N, CA, C and O atoms as a CHARMM CRD file, in Angstrom:
* protein
*
  344
    1    1 MET  N      6.83400 -24.31900 -10.02300 PROA 1      0.00000
    2    1 MET  CA     7.67700 -23.16900 -10.20400 PROA 1      0.00000
    3    1 MET  C      6.81600 -21.91400 -10.09600 PROA 1      0.00000
    4    1 MET  O      5.72700 -21.85500 -10.66700 PROA 1      0.00000
    5    2 LEU  N      7.30200 -20.90700  -9.36100 PROA 2      0.00000
    6    2 LEU  CA     6.59500 -19.63900  -9.23100 PROA 2      0.00000
    7    2 LEU  C      6.94500 -18.74700 -10.40200 PROA 2      0.00000
    8    2 LEU  O      8.11900 -18.54600 -10.71200 PROA 2      0.00000
    9    3 THR  N      5.91800 -18.21000 -11.05500 PROA 3      0.00000
   10    3 THR  CA     6.17500 -17.37800 -12.23000 PROA 3      0.00000
   11    3 THR  C      5.75300 -15.93300 -12.03800 PROA 3      0.00000
   12    3 THR  O      5.98300 -15.11600 -12.92900 PROA 3      0.00000
   13    4 SER  N      5.13500 -15.57600 -10.89300 PROA 4      0.00000
   14    4 SER  CA     4.64700 -14.20700 -10.73400 PROA 4      0.00000
   15    4 SER  C      5.32200 -13.47000  -9.57300 PROA 4      0.00000
   16    4 SER  O      4.72400 -12.57700  -8.97300 PROA 4      0.00000
   17    5 ILE  N      6.53400 -13.83200  -9.26700 PROA 5      0.00000
   18    5 ILE  CA     7.26900 -13.14900  -8.20800 PROA 5      0.00000
   19    5 ILE  C      7.80000 -11.83100  -8.74600 PROA 5      0.00000
   20    5 ILE  O      8.41100 -11.78600  -9.81400 PROA 5      0.00000
   21    6 MET  N      7.56000 -10.74600  -7.99000 PROA 6      0.00000
   22    6 MET  CA     8.01800  -9.42900  -8.41400 PROA 6      0.00000
   23    6 MET  C      9.50700  -9.29700  -8.15400 PROA 6      0.00000
   24    6 MET  O      9.98600  -9.62800  -7.06900 PROA 6      0.00000
   25    7 ASP  N     10.22700  -8.82200  -9.13100 PROA 7      0.00000
   26    7 ASP  CA    11.63800  -8.49500  -8.96300 PROA 7      0.00000
   27    7 ASP  C     11.69000  -7.06800  -8.44900 PROA 7      0.00000
   28    7 ASP  O     11.55100  -6.12000  -9.22200 PROA 7      0.00000
   29    8 THR  N     11.89200  -6.90600  -7.13200 PROA 8      0.00000
   30    8 THR  CA    11.80700  -5.58600  -6.51700 PROA 8      0.00000
   31    8 THR  C     12.96500  -4.68200  -6.90100 PROA 8      0.00000
   32    8 THR  O     12.97900  -3.51200  -6.52100 PROA 8      0.00000
   33    9 THR  N     13.92000  -5.18800  -7.63100 PROA 9      0.00000
   34    9 THR  CA    15.01000  -4.31700  -8.05300 PROA 9      0.00000
   35    9 THR  C     14.71500  -3.65500  -9.39000 PROA 9      0.00000
   36    9 THR  O     15.37800  -2.67800  -9.74100 PROA 9      0.00000
   37   10 THR  N     13.73000  -4.16000 -10.15800 PROA 10     0.00000
   38   10 THR  CA    13.43000  -3.57000 -11.46100 PROA 10     0.00000
   39   10 THR  C     11.97900  -3.11700 -11.62600 PROA 10     0.00000
   40   10 THR  O     11.69600  -2.29200 -12.49400 PROA 10     0.00000
   41   11 ASP  N     11.07000  -3.62700 -10.82700 PROA 11     0.00000
   42   11 ASP  CA     9.65700  -3.27300 -10.94600 PROA 11     0.00000
   43   11 ASP  C      9.27400  -2.23800  -9.90400 PROA 11     0.00000
   44   11 ASP  O      9.64600  -2.37600  -8.73900 PROA 11     0.00000
   45   12 PRO  N      8.53400  -1.19400 -10.29600 PROA 12     0.00000
   46   12 PRO  CA     8.03900  -0.24300  -9.30100 PROA 12     0.00000
   47   12 PRO  C      6.95500  -0.89900  -8.45600 PROA 12     0.00000
   48   12 PRO  O      6.31400  -1.84400  -8.91400 PROA 12     0.00000
   49   13 PRO  N      6.73600  -0.42300  -7.24400 PROA 13     0.00000
   50   13 PRO  CA     5.67700  -1.00800  -6.40600 PROA 13     0.00000
   51   13 PRO  C      4.30100  -0.76300  -7.02000 PROA 13     0.00000
   52   13 PRO  O      4.05700   0.26100  -7.65700 PROA 13     0.00000
   53   14 ARG  N      3.40500  -1.73600  -6.81000 PROA 14     0.00000
   54   14 ARG  CA     2.04400  -1.66100  -7.35400 PROA 14     0.00000
   55   14 ARG  C      1.03400  -1.69700  -6.22200 PROA 14     0.00000
   56   14 ARG  O      1.17000  -2.47900  -5.28100 PROA 14     0.00000
   57   15 LEU  N      0.02700  -0.85200  -6.31400 PROA 15     0.00000
   58   15 LEU  CA    -1.05500  -0.80600  -5.34100 PROA 15     0.00000
   59   15 LEU  C     -2.21500  -1.65000  -5.83400 PROA 15     0.00000
   60   15 LEU  O     -2.67700  -1.48700  -6.96300 PROA 15     0.00000
   61   16 LEU  N     -2.68000  -2.54600  -4.99100 PROA 16     0.00000
   62   16 LEU  CA    -3.85700  -3.35800  -5.28500 PROA 16     0.00000
   63   16 LEU  C     -4.91900  -2.99400  -4.24800 PROA 16     0.00000
   64   16 LEU  O     -4.80400  -3.37300  -3.08200 PROA 16     0.00000
   65   17 ILE  N     -5.94300  -2.26900  -4.66500 PROA 17     0.00000
   66   17 ILE  CA    -7.02700  -1.87900  -3.76700 PROA 17     0.00000
   67   17 ILE  C     -8.03100  -3.01600  -3.73400 PROA 17     0.00000
   68   17 ILE  O     -8.54600  -3.42700  -4.77400 PROA 17     0.00000
   69   18 GLU  N     -8.31000  -3.52000  -2.54900 PROA 18     0.00000
   70   18 GLU  CA    -9.13300  -4.71800  -2.41100 PROA 18     0.00000
   71   18 GLU  C    -10.55800  -4.43700  -1.96600 PROA 18     0.00000
   72   18 GLU  O    -11.40000  -5.33500  -2.01100 PROA 18     0.00000
   73   19 GLN  N    -10.85300  -3.20700  -1.53600 PROA 19     0.00000
   74   19 GLN  CA   -12.20000  -2.81900  -1.13900 PROA 19     0.00000
   75   19 GLN  C    -12.48400  -1.42200  -1.66600 PROA 19     0.00000
   76   19 GLN  O    -11.56100  -0.62300  -1.82200 PROA 19     0.00000
   77   20 PRO  N    -13.73600  -1.11700  -1.93900 PROA 20     0.00000
   78   20 PRO  CA   -14.05800   0.24500  -2.37200 PROA 20     0.00000
   79   20 PRO  C    -13.87700   1.22000  -1.20800 PROA 20     0.00000
   80   20 PRO  O    -14.04900   0.83900  -0.05000 PROA 20     0.00000
   81   21 PRO  N    -13.53600   2.46000  -1.50300 PROA 21     0.00000
   82   21 PRO  CA   -13.40900   3.45900  -0.44100 PROA 21     0.00000
   83   21 PRO  C    -14.73700   3.68100   0.27000 PROA 21     0.00000
   84   21 PRO  O    -15.80500   3.59100  -0.33500 PROA 21     0.00000
   85   22 HSD  N    -14.65100   3.97400   1.57100 PROA 22     0.00000
   86   22 HSD  CA   -15.86700   4.24000   2.35100 PROA 22     0.00000
   87   22 HSD  C    -16.50700   5.57000   1.98700 PROA 22     0.00000
   88   22 HSD  O    -17.72800   5.71400   2.05000 PROA 22     0.00000
   89   23 ASP  N    -15.68500   6.54200   1.60500 PROA 23     0.00000
   90   23 ASP  CA   -16.20700   7.87600   1.32200 PROA 23     0.00000
   91   23 ASP  C    -15.23100   8.61500   0.40200 PROA 23     0.00000
   92   23 ASP  O    -14.19900   8.07200   0.00600 PROA 23     0.00000
   93   24 GLU  N    -15.57300   9.85100   0.07400 PROA 24     0.00000
   94   24 GLU  CA   -14.72800  10.63400  -0.82200 PROA 24     0.00000
   95   24 GLU  C    -13.36400  10.93100  -0.21600 PROA 24     0.00000
   96   24 GLU  O    -12.36500  10.98400  -0.93400 PROA 24     0.00000
   97   25 ALA  N    -13.31100  11.12600   1.09000 PROA 25     0.00000
   98   25 ALA  CA   -12.03200  11.40700   1.75200 PROA 25     0.00000
   99   25 ALA  C    -11.08600  10.20800   1.61400 PROA 25     0.00000
  100   25 ALA  O     -9.90500  10.38000   1.31200 PROA 25     0.00000
  101   26 GLU  N    -11.60400   9.00400   1.83400 PROA 26     0.00000
  102   26 GLU  CA   -10.76800   7.81100   1.69600 PROA 26     0.00000
  103   26 GLU  C    -10.37300   7.59300   0.23500 PROA 26     0.00000
  104   26 GLU  O     -9.25300   7.16800  -0.04800 PROA 26     0.00000
  105   27 ALA  N    -11.28500   7.88100  -0.68800 PROA 27     0.00000
  106   27 ALA  CA   -10.96400   7.77600  -2.11500 PROA 27     0.00000
  107   27 ALA  C     -9.83100   8.72800  -2.47100 PROA 27     0.00000
  108   27 ALA  O     -8.95000   8.37500  -3.25500 PROA 27     0.00000
  109   28 ALA  N     -9.84600   9.92900  -1.90400 PROA 28     0.00000
  110   28 ALA  CA    -8.77900  10.90100  -2.16500 PROA 28     0.00000
  111   28 ALA  C     -7.44900  10.41800  -1.60200 PROA 28     0.00000
  112   28 ALA  O     -6.40400  10.61600  -2.22300 PROA 28     0.00000
  113   29 LEU  N     -7.47900   9.78400  -0.43300 PROA 29     0.00000
  114   29 LEU  CA    -6.24100   9.24500   0.15000 PROA 29     0.00000
  115   29 LEU  C     -5.67900   8.11600  -0.71100 PROA 29     0.00000
  116   29 LEU  O     -4.46900   8.04100  -0.92400 PROA 29     0.00000
  117   30 LEU  N     -6.54900   7.24400  -1.20300 PROA 30     0.00000
  118   30 LEU  CA    -6.08500   6.16200  -2.07000 PROA 30     0.00000
  119   30 LEU  C     -5.53000   6.71300  -3.38300 PROA 30     0.00000
  120   30 LEU  O     -4.55700   6.18100  -3.91900 PROA 30     0.00000
  121   31 ALA  N     -6.14500   7.77200  -3.89800 PROA 31     0.00000
  122   31 ALA  CA    -5.62200   8.40800  -5.11100 PROA 31     0.00000
  123   31 ALA  C     -4.25400   9.02300  -4.85300 PROA 31     0.00000
  124   31 ALA  O     -3.36500   8.94100  -5.70000 PROA 31     0.00000
  125   32 LYS  N     -4.08100   9.63900  -3.68500 PROA 32     0.00000
  126   32 LYS  CA    -2.77900  10.22600  -3.32300 PROA 32     0.00000
  127   32 LYS  C     -1.73100   9.12000  -3.18400 PROA 32     0.00000
  128   32 LYS  O     -0.58600   9.30000  -3.59700 PROA 32     0.00000
  129   33 LEU  N     -2.11100   7.99000  -2.61000 PROA 33     0.00000
  130   33 LEU  CA    -1.18900   6.86400  -2.49000 PROA 33     0.00000
  131   33 LEU  C     -0.80300   6.34700  -3.87200 PROA 33     0.00000
  132   33 LEU  O      0.36300   6.04100  -4.11900 PROA 33     0.00000
  133   34 THR  N     -1.77500   6.24900  -4.76700 PROA 34     0.00000
  134   34 THR  CA    -1.49400   5.83100  -6.14500 PROA 34     0.00000
  135   34 THR  C     -0.51300   6.78900  -6.80300 PROA 34     0.00000
  136   34 THR  O      0.42600   6.36200  -7.47400 PROA 34     0.00000
  137   35 GLU  N     -0.73100   8.07800  -6.60900 PROA 35     0.00000
  138   35 GLU  CA     0.16200   9.09700  -7.16200 PROA 35     0.00000
  139   35 GLU  C      1.57500   8.97100  -6.58700 PROA 35     0.00000
  140   35 GLU  O      2.56200   9.08500  -7.31400 PROA 35     0.00000
  141   36 THR  N      1.65900   8.73900  -5.29200 PROA 36     0.00000
  142   36 THR  CA     2.96000   8.56200  -4.64000 PROA 36     0.00000
  143   36 THR  C      3.70500   7.37900  -5.23900 PROA 36     0.00000
  144   36 THR  O      4.90700   7.46300  -5.49300 PROA 36     0.00000
  145   37 LEU  N      3.00300   6.28400  -5.46400 PROA 37     0.00000
  146   37 LEU  CA     3.65100   5.09500  -6.02500 PROA 37     0.00000
  147   37 LEU  C      4.06200   5.30600  -7.47900 PROA 37     0.00000
  148   37 LEU  O      5.03400   4.70900  -7.94300 PROA 37     0.00000
  149   38 THR  N      3.33100   6.14800  -8.19400 PROA 38     0.00000
  150   38 THR  CA     3.66000   6.43300  -9.59000 PROA 38     0.00000
  151   38 THR  C      5.03600   7.07200  -9.71900 PROA 38     0.00000
  152   38 THR  O      5.76300   6.81300 -10.67800 PROA 38     0.00000
  153   39 ILE  N      5.39000   7.91000  -8.74400 PROA 39     0.00000
  154   39 ILE  CA     6.68900   8.58800  -8.80900 PROA 39     0.00000
  155   39 ILE  C      7.78800   7.84700  -8.04700 PROA 39     0.00000
  156   39 ILE  O      8.94300   8.27300  -8.03900 PROA 39     0.00000
  157   40 THR  N      7.41700   6.73300  -7.40600 PROA 40     0.00000
  158   40 THR  CA     8.38900   5.92500  -6.67600 PROA 40     0.00000
  159   40 THR  C      9.05300   4.94200  -7.62600 PROA 40     0.00000
  160   40 THR  O      8.38100   4.22500  -8.36800 PROA 40     0.00000
  161   41 GLY  N     10.33600   4.91800  -7.59700 PROA 41     0.00000
  162   41 GLY  CA    11.06800   3.96700  -8.43300 PROA 41     0.00000
  163   41 GLY  C     11.10200   2.59600  -7.79600 PROA 41     0.00000
  164   41 GLY  O     10.54300   2.39600  -6.71700 PROA 41     0.00000
  165   42 PRO  N     11.74000   1.67000  -8.43800 PROA 42     0.00000
  166   42 PRO  CA    11.89800   0.32500  -7.88300 PROA 42     0.00000
  167   42 PRO  C     12.59900   0.37900  -6.52300 PROA 42     0.00000
  168   42 PRO  O     13.51100   1.18000  -6.31500 PROA 42     0.00000
  169   43 LEU  N     12.16600  -0.47300  -5.61300 PROA 43     0.00000
  170   43 LEU  CA    12.75000  -0.55400  -4.28000 PROA 43     0.00000
  171   43 LEU  C     13.14500  -1.98800  -3.99100 PROA 43     0.00000
  172   43 LEU  O     12.42800  -2.91900  -4.35900 PROA 43     0.00000
  173   44 SER  N     14.25200  -2.17000  -3.35000 PROA 44     0.00000
  174   44 SER  CA    14.66100  -3.52700  -2.98800 PROA 44     0.00000
  175   44 SER  C     13.94900  -4.00200  -1.72200 PROA 44     0.00000
  176   44 SER  O     13.89300  -5.20200  -1.45300 PROA 44     0.00000
  177   45 ASP  N     13.40300  -3.05800  -0.94000 PROA 45     0.00000
  178   45 ASP  CA    12.69700  -3.39800   0.28900 PROA 45     0.00000
  179   45 ASP  C     11.51000  -2.44700   0.43900 PROA 45     0.00000
  180   45 ASP  O     11.69800  -1.24700   0.64000 PROA 45     0.00000
  181   46 LEU  N     10.30200  -2.97200   0.34400 PROA 46     0.00000
  182   46 LEU  CA     9.10900  -2.12800   0.38700 PROA 46     0.00000
  183   46 LEU  C      8.80900  -1.57300   1.77800 PROA 46     0.00000
  184   46 LEU  O      7.93300  -0.72000   1.92500 PROA 46     0.00000
  185   47 ARG  N      9.52100  -2.04300   2.79600 PROA 47     0.00000
  186   47 ARG  CA     9.33400  -1.45800   4.12700 PROA 47     0.00000
  187   47 ARG  C      9.65600   0.03000   4.12300 PROA 47     0.00000
  188   47 ARG  O      9.18400   0.76900   4.98800 PROA 47     0.00000
  189   48 ASP  N     10.45900   0.47800   3.15400 PROA 48     0.00000
  190   48 ASP  CA    10.77900   1.90300   3.05100 PROA 48     0.00000
  191   48 ASP  C      9.54700   2.74800   2.74500 PROA 48     0.00000
  192   48 ASP  O      9.55100   3.95100   3.00200 PROA 48     0.00000
  193   49 LEU  N      8.49800   2.14300   2.20300 PROA 49     0.00000
  194   49 LEU  CA     7.25600   2.86700   1.89200 PROA 49     0.00000
  195   49 LEU  C      6.32200   3.00600   3.08600 PROA 49     0.00000
  196   49 LEU  O      5.46100   3.88600   3.09200 PROA 49     0.00000
  197   50 ALA  N      6.47300   2.16100   4.08500 PROA 50     0.00000
  198   50 ALA  CA     5.52900   2.13000   5.20500 PROA 50     0.00000
  199   50 ALA  C      5.35800   3.48400   5.89800 PROA 50     0.00000
  200   50 ALA  O      4.22100   3.84100   6.20800 PROA 50     0.00000
  201   51 PRO  N      6.41000   4.25500   6.15700 PROA 51     0.00000
  202   51 PRO  CA     6.19100   5.56200   6.80600 PROA 51     0.00000
  203   51 PRO  C      5.31100   6.50200   5.97900 PROA 51     0.00000
  204   51 PRO  O      4.48900   7.22700   6.54000 PROA 51     0.00000
  205   52 ASP  N      5.47300   6.49800   4.65800 PROA 52     0.00000
  206   52 ASP  CA     4.63100   7.33600   3.79900 PROA 52     0.00000
  207   52 ASP  C      3.17500   6.88800   3.84600 PROA 52     0.00000
  208   52 ASP  O      2.26900   7.72100   3.88500 PROA 52     0.00000
  209   53 VAL  N      2.94800   5.58000   3.84400 PROA 53     0.00000
  210   53 VAL  CA     1.58800   5.05300   3.91000 PROA 53     0.00000
  211   53 VAL  C      0.95900   5.40600   5.26000 PROA 53     0.00000
  212   53 VAL  O     -0.21500   5.77100   5.32500 PROA 53     0.00000
  213   54 ARG  N      1.74500   5.29500   6.33600 PROA 54     0.00000
  214   54 ARG  CA     1.22300   5.64300   7.66500 PROA 54     0.00000
  215   54 ARG  C      0.89000   7.12600   7.78600 PROA 54     0.00000
  216   54 ARG  O     -0.04500   7.49100   8.49800 PROA 54     0.00000
  217   55 ARG  N      1.64100   7.98400   7.10200 PROA 55     0.00000
  218   55 ARG  CA     1.32000   9.41300   7.12100 PROA 55     0.00000
  219   55 ARG  C     -0.01200   9.68000   6.41100 PROA 55     0.00000
  220   55 ARG  O     -0.79800  10.51800   6.85500 PROA 55     0.00000
  221   56 LEU  N     -0.25800   8.97600   5.32600 PROA 56     0.00000
  222   56 LEU  CA    -1.52600   9.14000   4.60400 PROA 56     0.00000
  223   56 LEU  C     -2.69300   8.49400   5.33700 PROA 56     0.00000
  224   56 LEU  O     -3.80500   9.02300   5.32800 PROA 56     0.00000
  225   57 PHE  N     -2.44700   7.36500   5.96300 PROA 57     0.00000
  226   57 PHE  CA    -3.49100   6.57900   6.63300 PROA 57     0.00000
  227   57 PHE  C     -3.09600   6.35600   8.09400 PROA 57     0.00000
  228   57 PHE  O     -2.68300   5.25800   8.46500 PROA 57     0.00000
  229   58 PRO  N     -3.22200   7.39500   8.92200 PROA 58     0.00000
  230   58 PRO  CA    -2.75500   7.29600  10.30400 PROA 58     0.00000
  231   58 PRO  C     -3.71400   6.51300  11.20600 PROA 58     0.00000
  232   58 PRO  O     -4.89800   6.36000  10.90900 PROA 58     0.00000
  233   59 GLY  N     -3.15900   6.02400  12.31500 PROA 59     0.00000
  234   59 GLY  CA    -3.97200   5.46200  13.36300 PROA 59     0.00000
  235   59 GLY  C     -4.69800   6.59800  14.05300 PROA 59     0.00000
  236   59 GLY  O     -4.29600   7.75100  13.90100 PROA 59     0.00000
  237   60 PRO  N     -5.71000   6.33200  14.77300 PROA 60     0.00000
  238   60 PRO  CA    -6.19500   5.00500  15.13900 PROA 60     0.00000
  239   60 PRO  C     -7.16300   4.39100  14.13500 PROA 60     0.00000
  240   60 PRO  O     -7.66700   3.29300  14.37000 PROA 60     0.00000
  241   61 ASP  N     -7.43700   5.07000  13.02200 PROA 61     0.00000
  242   61 ASP  CA    -8.41500   4.54000  12.06600 PROA 61     0.00000
  243   61 ASP  C     -7.86300   3.47000  11.14300 PROA 61     0.00000
  244   61 ASP  O     -8.61700   2.64500  10.62800 PROA 61     0.00000
  245   62 TYR  N     -6.54400   3.47400  10.92800 PROA 62     0.00000
  246   62 TYR  CA    -5.93100   2.54600   9.98200 PROA 62     0.00000
  247   62 TYR  C     -4.75000   1.82400  10.62000 PROA 62     0.00000
  248   62 TYR  O     -4.09400   2.34100  11.52500 PROA 62     0.00000
  249   63 LEU  N     -4.50000   0.62400  10.12600 PROA 63     0.00000
  250   63 LEU  CA    -3.31600  -0.15100  10.48600 PROA 63     0.00000
  251   63 LEU  C     -2.50000  -0.36900   9.22200 PROA 63     0.00000
  252   63 LEU  O     -3.04400  -0.72700   8.17700 PROA 63     0.00000
  253   64 VAL  N     -1.21000  -0.15500   9.32000 PROA 64     0.00000
  254   64 VAL  CA    -0.29600  -0.38800   8.20500 PROA 64     0.00000
  255   64 VAL  C      0.76500  -1.35800   8.69700 PROA 64     0.00000
  256   64 VAL  O      1.39400  -1.13400   9.73100 PROA 64     0.00000
  257   65 GLY  N      0.95700  -2.42800   7.95400 PROA 65     0.00000
  258   65 GLY  CA     1.99100  -3.39900   8.27600 PROA 65     0.00000
  259   65 GLY  C      2.84700  -3.62500   7.05100 PROA 65     0.00000
  260   65 GLY  O      2.47800  -3.24500   5.93900 PROA 65     0.00000
  261   66 CYS  N      3.98900  -4.24500   7.26000 PROA 66     0.00000
  262   66 CYS  CA     4.86300  -4.42500   6.11000 PROA 66     0.00000
  263   66 CYS  C      5.81700  -5.59000   6.29900 PROA 66     0.00000
  264   66 CYS  O      6.04900  -6.08100   7.40300 PROA 66     0.00000
  265   67 GLY  N      6.34900  -5.99800   5.17700 PROA 67     0.00000
  266   67 GLY  CA     7.42300  -6.95700   5.07400 PROA 67     0.00000
  267   67 GLY  C      8.30300  -6.47500   3.93300 PROA 67     0.00000
  268   67 GLY  O      7.97600  -5.46800   3.30500 PROA 67     0.00000
  269   68 GLY  N      9.35600  -7.12300   3.65500 PROA 68     0.00000
  270   68 GLY  CA    10.26100  -6.67800   2.60900 PROA 68     0.00000
  271   68 GLY  C      9.63300  -6.61500   1.22800 PROA 68     0.00000
  272   68 GLY  O     10.06400  -5.82600   0.38700 PROA 68     0.00000
  273   69 ALA  N      8.61400  -7.44100   0.98500 PROA 69     0.00000
  274   69 ALA  CA     8.01700  -7.51500  -0.35300 PROA 69     0.00000
  275   69 ALA  C      6.59800  -6.95900  -0.42500 PROA 69     0.00000
  276   69 ALA  O      5.97300  -7.03200  -1.48300 PROA 69     0.00000
  277   70 HSD  N      6.07000  -6.40300   0.67200 PROA 70     0.00000
  278   70 HSD  CA     4.71000  -5.87500   0.64000 PROA 70     0.00000
  279   70 HSD  C      4.46700  -4.88000   1.77900 PROA 70     0.00000
  280   70 HSD  O      5.16900  -4.88300   2.79100 PROA 70     0.00000
  281   71 VAL  N      3.46400  -4.03600   1.58700 PROA 71     0.00000
  282   71 VAL  CA     2.92700  -3.16000   2.63100 PROA 71     0.00000
  283   71 VAL  C      1.42100  -3.36400   2.57300 PROA 71     0.00000
  284   71 VAL  O      0.82300  -3.27600   1.50100 PROA 71     0.00000
  285   72 TRP  N      0.80200  -3.63600   3.72000 PROA 72     0.00000
  286   72 TRP  CA    -0.64600  -3.83200   3.71900 PROA 72     0.00000
  287   72 TRP  C     -1.33300  -2.74000   4.52200 PROA 72     0.00000
  288   72 TRP  O     -0.74600  -2.13900   5.42100 PROA 72     0.00000
  289   73 LEU  N     -2.59500  -2.50000   4.17400 PROA 73     0.00000
  290   73 LEU  CA    -3.37700  -1.43000   4.77400 PROA 73     0.00000
  291   73 LEU  C     -4.74700  -1.97700   5.17200 PROA 73     0.00000
  292   73 LEU  O     -5.45200  -2.56600   4.35400 PROA 73     0.00000
  293   74 HSD  N     -5.11400  -1.77500   6.43700 PROA 74     0.00000
  294   74 HSD  CA    -6.40900  -2.19500   6.98200 PROA 74     0.00000
  295   74 HSD  C     -7.10300  -1.00800   7.61600 PROA 74     0.00000
  296   74 HSD  O     -6.45200  -0.13100   8.18400 PROA 74     0.00000
  297   75 ARG  N     -8.41800  -0.97700   7.52000 PROA 75     0.00000
  298   75 ARG  CA    -9.21400  -0.10900   8.39600 PROA 75     0.00000
  299   75 ARG  C     -9.29000  -0.84400   9.72800 PROA 75     0.00000
  300   75 ARG  O     -9.51900  -2.05300   9.75400 PROA 75     0.00000
  301   76 VAL  N     -9.10200  -0.13500  10.82300 PROA 76     0.00000
  302   76 VAL  CA    -9.12600  -0.78400  12.13600 PROA 76     0.00000
  303   76 VAL  C    -10.45200  -1.49500  12.37800 PROA 76     0.00000
  304   76 VAL  O    -10.47700  -2.57700  12.96500 PROA 76     0.00000
  305   77 ALA  N    -11.55000  -0.89800  11.93300 PROA 77     0.00000
  306   77 ALA  CA   -12.88100  -1.44900  12.18800 PROA 77     0.00000
  307   77 ALA  C    -13.29100  -2.54700  11.20400 PROA 77     0.00000
  308   77 ALA  O    -14.43500  -3.00100  11.24400 PROA 77     0.00000
  309   78 ASP  N    -12.40100  -2.97600  10.33800 PROA 78     0.00000
  310   78 ASP  CA   -12.74200  -3.94500   9.30000 PROA 78     0.00000
  311   78 ASP  C    -11.69600  -5.05800   9.28300 PROA 78     0.00000
  312   78 ASP  O    -10.49600  -4.78600   9.27300 PROA 78     0.00000
  313   79 SER  N    -12.14600  -6.29100   9.27900 PROA 79     0.00000
  314   79 SER  CA   -11.20100  -7.41200   9.27700 PROA 79     0.00000
  315   79 SER  C    -10.58900  -7.67000   7.90200 PROA 79     0.00000
  316   79 SER  O     -9.56900  -8.35100   7.79100 PROA 79     0.00000
  317   80 GLN  N    -11.20900  -7.12800   6.85600 PROA 80     0.00000
  318   80 GLN  CA   -10.69400  -7.32900   5.50400 PROA 80     0.00000
  319   80 GLN  C     -9.64400  -6.27300   5.17400 PROA 80     0.00000
  320   80 GLN  O     -9.76500  -5.12000   5.59000 PROA 80     0.00000
  321   81 ARG  N     -8.63500  -6.66100   4.44200 PROA 81     0.00000
  322   81 ARG  CA    -7.59100  -5.73600   4.02900 PROA 81     0.00000
  323   81 ARG  C     -8.16900  -4.72700   3.03600 PROA 81     0.00000
  324   81 ARG  O     -8.93500  -5.09600   2.14600 PROA 81     0.00000
  325   82 LEU  N     -7.80300  -3.46700   3.18800 PROA 82     0.00000
  326   82 LEU  CA    -8.23300  -2.41900   2.26900 PROA 82     0.00000
  327   82 LEU  C     -7.37400  -2.44400   1.01800 PROA 82     0.00000
  328   82 LEU  O     -7.89300  -2.35100  -0.09500 PROA 82     0.00000
  329   83 ALA  N     -6.06500  -2.57000   1.19200 PROA 83     0.00000
  330   83 ALA  CA    -5.15000  -2.53300   0.04300 PROA 83     0.00000
  331   83 ALA  C     -3.82800  -3.17900   0.41800 PROA 83     0.00000
  332   83 ALA  O     -3.50100  -3.36400   1.59100 PROA 83     0.00000
  333   84 ILE  N     -3.08600  -3.51200  -0.62000 PROA 84     0.00000
  334   84 ILE  CA    -1.73700  -4.04900  -0.44500 PROA 84     0.00000
  335   84 ILE  C     -0.85200  -3.45400  -1.53500 PROA 84     0.00000
  336   84 ILE  O     -1.28600  -3.24400  -2.66800 PROA 84     0.00000
  337   85 ILE  N      0.37000  -3.19600  -1.17500 PROA 85     0.00000
  338   85 ILE  CA     1.36900  -2.72100  -2.13300 PROA 85     0.00000
  339   85 ILE  C      2.38700  -3.84200  -2.28200 PROA 85     0.00000
  340   85 ILE  O      2.92400  -4.35400  -1.30000 PROA 85     0.00000
  341   86 ARG  N      2.64100  -4.21000  -3.53400 PROA 86     0.00000
  342   86 ARG  CA     3.60200  -5.29300  -3.82500 PROA 86     0.00000
  343   86 ARG  C      4.58900  -4.82100  -4.84400 PROA 86     0.00000
  344   86 ARG  O      5.48400  -5.57200  -5.23200 PROA 86     0.00000
């Protein structure tokens, strides 16, 4: 039985940063993303957040992908995920 599934209708989205920022500019962007999520209420579909994440972390330096229950963020030059929103 799965016990850690997020109920997207009652829980606000959470940012999980998986790598340290490369520099102060990236740290500031991650802080802005954290702030954005703080004021975001519960969402039934996290794909609605993807445009905001793409505005903060635009290509060609970053890749943002999404599904209904998550948004992921990669640096283009790095195979490891930078962060995920669940």
